[in-house]
Steps between C-alpha positions, in 0.01 A plus 500: 500500500721285278557162666729229374610149601816295443472126482866440430570124481833339448478127423792309640522126524130454496411758761406865514697767694305722741319803366413844618156634424456874467179696519645846524532790255816512297577851618506390866751215458803714587329654794426155638876436513489147375851380391509191300798363312289222359187312582670261745666753733467862604438746781222721618476793733175558685335546838455181695125429549542383862789694654412820293876538448688553168653180370724373221397142391707298261437163349691244288346197315173540686646533851529815721876555538495823714259725693663807640422861576458711183718799429402731338133488603258351258196712381247541786225325310681177406453196731614142502309205649507122471288357230146390600432136573147355442417154650163466314487552124242298313575676162598836374496711182249293312672172598300251718726260683217249543500399131668173386638628173727779640835552331826645626419807295175540690670479827779743386241752396325488838831514692620797305175687547516429872856619517406827327243541774763477766475126581822308413420180686178314557342164583308359203160408652280208394134491615259213577469235236491122469807404705665296220442777252638754742808291549550455126469878455772557758724253331452683168561845658808382672634356179442825319667700777812272478555594140561877552732659759279810496201296614709329772586848632142628493300185604672421820247240613143380502177566686243227502158647598261207528344254459524445876263795580161549658208412273258709713319776304689825517819337636585320170498837318546452127651157550286205381357334815433179310877449462586545870646207676677404826879495494693177545859421572529367142389843364762682708777261393398541135498875522847504657633258246382711209618832638829344620694753703319806366325726752142395515202642682185293558173659590250274673204501734612345833145377589505239227555146630867410487609866456695535831705184425549632143633827633750322728620282212523796256704703741731206570561474127589868470166641365352813642137478603241784496142476619223638283148453353421364846229526775718323749432558873750679716616171651565343156687820381721470806553129441607583146759748621633244747528260208711752311267721295650849483282704261147605431392554136329829405315575823162661437452282190408140452210552734134609471418865447294497820644364826376436848594805695575296813708216366660488157819414316638853535472514870643145537803592292553813704518280810737248342870565576767389255350573163626737234185633336475611135282780380398611144559885508293590200228688703254252355556163672542650844323823588714795625353478856570130526841550350583751769349288779712197402817717528389624840426146639786304353874578545680663201719185459178287464368661175613474141336596176416303183312589176331159460527599133332319219539540121323836489760669726712741294253464213199709380138436604338203328432125522771277641557138607585361844516124444164395369325829615412776264543827694416852433713804596356856467670842517468476877757204493262272685518140375168325521329194364230643275173531703661408823615730794813305605842622397735263311851619545602862423619709218745691727853595383750451787632860492137633519447288809782682685346843446141386556602356837677820590187696418280271718743527794591869453869432512806513276579254224823411689299364796301285256784369287635219739162337516517445122866405482691381814196365692371256230856388439548435865178289502664276240838491679661718237687836511332808363744769611754717326832372625840403371493143375124499438347491147502837322117539482392853573266783410603860422206734575485873405259666741334842500461548869271293724381185331485621137696263275632663182716224355601147575801298397545141581822297487510121537 
């Protein structure tokens, strides 16, 4: 099947206009009923992913201007859905965000590859390192982002995962336990100063000394707090929620492979009300039975998906970097430190995560979609819906019955 892509940039006053990315055969373009007068405005007819009704969506200068009932009806196999939103991306397409020598071109390459995989917006994630080095890296990344409008649209904020995590074996995962430390008020103020008013998610372990006060301060400054890489007791988890924590990072990971069947971090999270829990739906990090169990125990509004992608995601098998770690990725897409059993991020493409989750749950892709678009946006206090006045960031999917994806187009 002949595929093609359009990366149509129009430089204007130092910024780039939005693009539409196509991954659809040329012969099917007319059938998909995409009407574009130029790259900055147009109209599309498709079936709405949530209402299952035919719609006509139009946009102008990157904003949705109308969303009405479509007449005539679009082809039965063409669907529209909001672009995916990933809150945990450590790298992508051969680009490791943990390196200090990244350029704007590096970030553009990763952002464009993520967009082609359905994800138009994401939180650039930094992992455990020396705190001063981590802050310097954030300053550099934010400066790069400020140079290019396309990056400002794609990188909507930051996710700082560590170094305020558990150093216990198994719970620290691939993070270096020697670099773990307790959070202080000065740390939280520094983080807020560097990220300014950008959305920012901080993952920490609430059992660390000073963590509960750090959560209260972070929330008061507008940061979002997620718990993770933790062996906190039920009481401490509940205290963290009372202090303002609202998320839990990649449940089922950041913990030992073997857990006490009577009392473990999974059971404690299940008992803790008020947390939005993220899962990695690659069929690797969380087994299918556990994946289904989580969805039975927790309410649908309490679950969202993330890739936890590192530089191997969207790239062929081989050796890749994640900070100072050399990692190995085989044809099975499992990311490992050579000779060690622990996972170190994932090689999952966002659009693949949707259909793998649907397969594990035995449901339609439409039921899965909000957990990888609207739900993570809601966690960050952002909108992820298709609505007039919202950013024109959407996916056009051509489906062959059930959950078989034939073609994907992404506009952002």
